[in-house]
N, C-alpha and C positions, 0 to 999 in steps of 0.2 A: 079695367077687371080684366086680371090673368087666370087662364085657363090652364091645366095642368094634364097630361097624359102621363100614366104611372102604371107600373108592372108590380105586382103581389106574388109572395111566394109562400104556400102554405106551409105551416111549421107545425101542424099538425102529425103526430108520430103516425109513421107509417104511409104517408101521404107525399107524392112530387106533382103537387098541381101550382098553374099559376094562375093569374087573371090580371086582365089588361081593361084598363077604364079611363074615363077622364074626369074629372072635377075643378070646382073652384078652389075648394079646400080638401087636401089630400088626409091631411091627419083626420078630420072630423068625417070624411067617407070611410076611413080605416077602422075608426070606431063602429061605424054602423056595419061596416063586413064582419067585424069582429063580435057584434051583437047578435047575429042574425037577422039583420032587418036590413041588408045590403042587397046585392043582387042574388037572385034565386040558386044560382050556382055556387056561392060562396057559402052559403049559409051550411052550418057544421063543422065548418071547418077555423082553424085559427089564423091568420093571417100576416106578414110583415109587407113592408114597402121596401122594393127592392131598387126602385129607378122611380125617378119623375123627370117630366121635361116640361117646362115652361112655354107658354104660346100666349100673344096676344088676343087670338080671336077663337071662340067656341071651337068655330069651323077647322082650323087649323091643328086642335086638340083633337077633335072626333077624327077628324083625317089619319092622324098618327097613330089613335088608340084602334083604329082598324088595321092598321098597317102591323101592329103591336098584335092584334089577334089572330092575323093569318099570315105571319112570316115568323114561322118555328125557326129558322137558322136566326134571326135576329133576337127573339126571344135566349135562346140559347148563349148567345153573344154578349147581351147584357148580364145574364146569371151569371156568367163565367167573370166577368168583368167587375160586376158590383156585388154580387153577392159573396161577402164575407162573414 
């Protein structure tokens, strides 16, 4: 099984939020976020996937998710490179 760390960006008007997470199925997880049954901090917003990275283990994906959550410079670099 593969695991993914991902970065979402809000497409709701007037917001500039991002959200980092991990999942085995990013598309399915995005549907949950956009249906207000995802993480509490994502409720009330609409999201798009900006970036995802594949890992062999859950631990690796969780470690990278932690890095995304805590490294604003990395988040901004990813947004500039992949948010088209």
